[in-house]
C-alpha positions in Angstrom: -11.4 -23.7 11.6 -9.4 -24.3 14.8 -5.9 -25.0 13.5 -4.5 -22.5 16.0 -6.8 -23.3 18.9 -5.1 -22.6 22.2 -2.5 -20.3 20.7 -2.0 -16.7 21.8 -1.0 -14.1 19.1 -0.2 -10.5 19.2 -0.5 -8.3 16.1 1.4 -5.1 16.6 0.0 -2.4 14.3 -3.2 -4.4 13.6 -5.3 -1.3 12.9 -5.8 -1.8 9.2 -4.5 -3.4 6.0 -2.7 -6.7 5.9 -2.0 -6.6 9.7 -5.7 -6.3 10.4 -6.6 -9.1 8.1 -3.9 -11.3 9.6 -5.3 -10.6 13.0 -8.8 -11.6 11.8 -7.6 -14.8 10.2 -5.6 -15.8 13.3 -8.7 -15.3 15.4 -10.8 -17.3 12.9 -8.3 -20.1 13.1 -8.7 -20.3 16.9 -5.9 -18.1 18.3 -6.6 -15.5 21.0 -5.4 -12.3 19.5 -4.1 -9.1 21.1 -4.4 -6.2 18.8 -2.2 -3.1 19.4 -1.9 0.2 17.6 -2.3 3.9 18.1 -5.6 4.7 16.6 -8.7 4.1 18.8 -12.2 5.4 18.9 -10.8 8.0 21.3 -8.2 9.4 18.9 -6.2 8.9 15.8 -2.5 8.5 15.1 -0.5 10.6 12.6 -1.8 8.3 9.9 -5.2 10.0 10.4 -7.4 7.2 9.1 -10.7 6.1 10.5 -9.8 2.4 11.1 -9.4 1.5 14.8 -8.0 -1.3 16.9 -11.4 -1.8 18.5 -12.9 -2.4 15.1 -10.2 -5.0 14.4 -11.1 -6.8 17.6 -14.8 -6.7 16.7 -14.0 -8.2 13.3 -12.1 -11.0 15.0 -15.1 -11.7 17.2 -17.5 -11.7 14.3 -15.2 -14.3 12.7 -15.7 -16.5 15.8 -12.5 -15.6 17.5 -11.5 -13.9 20.7 -9.5 -10.7 20.9 -8.4 -7.8 23.1 -7.5 -4.3 21.7 -4.9 -2.4 23.6 -3.7 1.1 22.7 0.1 1.1 22.5 2.6 3.4 20.8 5.4 1.0 20.0 7.9 3.8 19.8 7.4 4.4 23.5 9.4 1.7 25.4 7.5 2.2 28.6 4.2 1.5 26.8 5.6 -1.7 25.2 7.1 -2.8 28.5 3.7 -2.4 30.2 2.1 -4.4 27.4 4.6 -7.2 27.9 3.7 -7.3 31.6 0.1 -7.9 30.7 0.9 -11.0 28.7 1.9 -14.3 30.2 2.9 -16.1 27.0 2.9 -15.5 23.2 2.9 -18.2 20.5 2.8 -15.8 17.6 4.1 -12.2 17.2 3.1 -10.3 14.1 5.0 -7.1 13.8 3.1 -5.0 11.2 4.1 -1.6 12.6 4.4 1.2 10.1 2.3 4.3 9.7 4.8 6.2 7.5 2.8 6.7 4.3 2.4 10.5 4.9 6.2 10.8 4.9 7.1 9.0 1.7 8.3 11.8 -0.5 8.3 9.6 -3.6 11.2 10.1 -6.1 13.0 12.7 -4.1 16.7 12.1 -3.6 17.8 12.0 0.0 19.2 15.6 -0.1 15.8 16.9 -1.2 13.6 14.6 0.9 12.3 16.3 4.1 14.8 15.2 6.8 12.3 15.0 9.6 9.9 12.9 7.4 12.8 10.6 6.5 13.9 10.1 10.0 10.3 9.5 11.1 10.1 6.6 8.6 13.3 5.1 10.1 11.8 5.4 13.6 8.5 3.8 12.5 10.0 1.0 10.4 13.1 0.1 12.4 13.1 1.5 16.0 9.5 0.5 16.7 10.3 -3.1 15.5 13.4 -3.3 17.7 11.6 -2.0 20.8 8.8 -4.5 20.2 11.2 -7.3 19.9 13.1 -6.3 23.0 10.1 -6.5 25.3 7.9 -9.1 23.6 10.3 -11.8 22.5 10.8 -12.9 26.1 7.1 -13.9 26.1 7.7 -16.0 23.0 10.7 -18.0 24.1 9.5 -19.5 27.3 8.4 -22.6 25.4 9.4 -24.0 22.0 7.5 -23.4 18.8 7.1 -19.6 18.7 6.7 -17.7 15.4 7.7 -14.1 14.7 6.5 -12.4 11.4 8.0 -9.0 10.4 5.9 -7.3 7.8 7.7 -5.6 5.0 7.2 -4.4 1.4 8.9 -6.4 -1.3 10.8 -9.7 -1.4 14.5 -9.8 -0.5 15.3 -10.4 -4.2 13.1 -7.5 -5.3 14.7 -5.2 -2.7 18.3 -6.3 -3.5 18.4 -3.3 -5.8 17.3 0.2 -4.9 13.7 0.7 -5.7 13.7 3.6 -8.1 10.8 6.0 -7.7 10.5 5.5 -3.9 12.8 7.3 -1.4 15.9 6.3 0.4 14.4 6.4 3.9 11.4 4.3 2.8 13.8 1.8 1.1 16.0 1.5 4.2 13.0 1.2 6.6 11.3 -1.5 4.6 14.4 -3.5 3.6 15.5 -3.6 7.2 12.8 -6.3 7.8 15.0 -8.8 5.8 17.8 -8.3 8.2 15.5 -8.4 11.2 14.3 -11.8 10.1 17.8 -13.1 9.6 19.0 -11.8 13.0 15.9 -12.9 14.9 16.1 -16.3 13.4 19.6 -16.7 14.6 18.9 -15.5 18.1 15.7 -17.5 18.4 17.0 -20.8 17.0 18.1 -22.1 20.4 14.6 -21.6 21.7 12.9 -23.5 19.0 11.3 -20.4 17.5 10.9 -19.3 13.9 11.3 -15.8 12.5 10.4 -14.6 9.0 9.8 -11.4 7.1 6.5 -11.4 5.2 5.5 -9.2 2.3 2.0 -8.8 0.8 1.7 -8.4 -2.9 -0.1 -5.5 -4.6 -2.5 -5.0 -1.7 -6.1 -3.8 -1.9 -5.9 -2.1 1.5 -8.4 0.4 2.7 -6.1 3.2 1.8 -5.2 1.8 -1.6 -8.9 1.4 -2.6 -9.6 4.9 -1.4 -6.6 6.2 -3.4 -7.9 4.7 -6.6 -11.5 5.7 -5.9 -12.9 2.2 -5.9 -14.2 -0.3 -3.4 -13.6 -4.0 -3.0 -16.8 -4.6 -4.9 -15.7 -2.7 -8.1 -11.9 -2.7 -7.7 -11.3 -3.8 -11.3 -12.6 -0.4 -12.4 -9.2 1.0 -11.3 -7.4 -1.3 -13.8 -8.5 1.1 -16.6 -6.1 3.7 -15.2 -3.6 1.4 -13.5 -3.6 -1.8 -15.6 -1.2 -3.8 -13.4 -3.6 -3.4 -10.5 -5.1 -6.5 -12.0 -2.7 -8.6 -10.0 -3.8 -7.1 -6.7 -4.9 -9.1 -3.8 -7.1 -8.7 -0.7 -5.7 -8.3 2.8 -7.6 -11.5 3.6 -5.2 -13.4 1.2 -2.3 -12.3 3.4 -4.1 -13.4 6.5 -4.8 -16.8 5.1 -1.3 -17.4 4.0 0.2 -16.3 7.4 -2.3 -18.6 9.2 -1.1 -21.5 7.0 2.5 -20.7 7.9 1.6 -20.5 11.6 -0.2 -23.9 11.4 2.7 -25.7 9.7 4.6 -27.8 12.2 7.6 -27.7 9.9 7.6 -23.9 9.5 11.2 -23.6 10.8 12.4 -24.4 7.3 11.4 -20.8 6.4 13.3 -19.2 9.3 15.5 -16.2 8.4 13.8 -15.9 5.0 11.5 -13.3 3.5 8.4 -14.9 2.2 5.5 -13.4 0.2 1.8 -14.1 0.2 2.1 -15.5 -3.3 4.9 -17.8 -2.3 3.1 -19.1 0.7 -0.1 -19.5 -1.2 1.6 -21.8 -3.7 3.3 -23.8 -0.9 0.1 -24.2 1.2 -2.5 -24.2 -1.6 -4.3 -21.1 -0.3 -6.6 -19.0 -2.4 -7.8 -15.4 -2.3 -11.5 -14.7 -1.6 -12.3 -14.9 -5.4 -10.6 -18.3 -5.7 -7.5 -17.0 -7.4 -3.9 -17.3 -6.2 -2.1 -14.1 -7.1 1.7 -14.1 -7.3 2.3 -10.4 -7.4 6.0 -10.1 -7.0 6.8 -12.6 -9.7 4.3 -10.7 -11.9 5.9 -7.3 -11.1 9.3 -8.7 -12.0 8.3 -10.6 -15.2 5.5 -8.4 -16.5 5.3 -4.9 -15.1 9.0 -4.1 -14.8 9.7 -5.9 -18.1 7.5 -3.4 -19.9 4.9 -5.9 -20.9 1.2 -5.2 -21.2 -0.9 -6.1 -18.2 -1.8 -9.8 -18.4 -2.3 -11.9 -15.2 -2.5 -15.2 -17.1 -0.4 -17.6 -15.2 0.1 -15.3 -12.3 -3.2 -15.7 -10.4 
């Protein structure tokens, strides 16, 4: 698979989850991939998980691609500026920066939520993305056809109302991606570049599988306790759909929008590793939040 042969991509925050899988699939499709993040074999970030950017680069190489892992804290402007100076040109910028899961404080109103934790989520979800855009977008606009993908959590329609049960800082941090895509699309249009926000569905990330006490091999066992987990998807599904978007010569029709893995899969006829095509956000709206029993018929 060489649909992106000759392209150069950078996946910021490509340490784990959807971002890691996107990096791997970009490499599999022929792009050279820079992988940045804070967790390396030499030390962990505040997320304190074992996945490293070096492992992501090795996964890309095992998939037949080429990659370079570079340790960068995207909240430190000097580090991001130094990264930009190492790169002559970018065709694809995937901004998957986050790392705020330890600060969530689910279901606490803002006056009870730990202030430092809330502000940290804002820094991770907004400031880091703006810093990255400031220094790396100049590498993307030197020739037409660039693509920027801002990872988020939830479609624009889903996040149009406050997400009860989460927390206000989390909601603001994640919903900001919708505005980032709108603004970046407007600023990049004159340079022939496309910007979108992208949301996975119910993701079977490393952390989620661990949280539910299952593995990818037996993930369905978790459905006994969490029935709607039946609509979940692999990170690879996200990677495949983003690659399909990147390979589409008419992708500018999506610019300024928030797209989901399920939406792109339907458009580009992309399947998950099990051959299914999960449409998680439509399922969450029409089944889970409608109070219906878990049933993925017609949704994957």
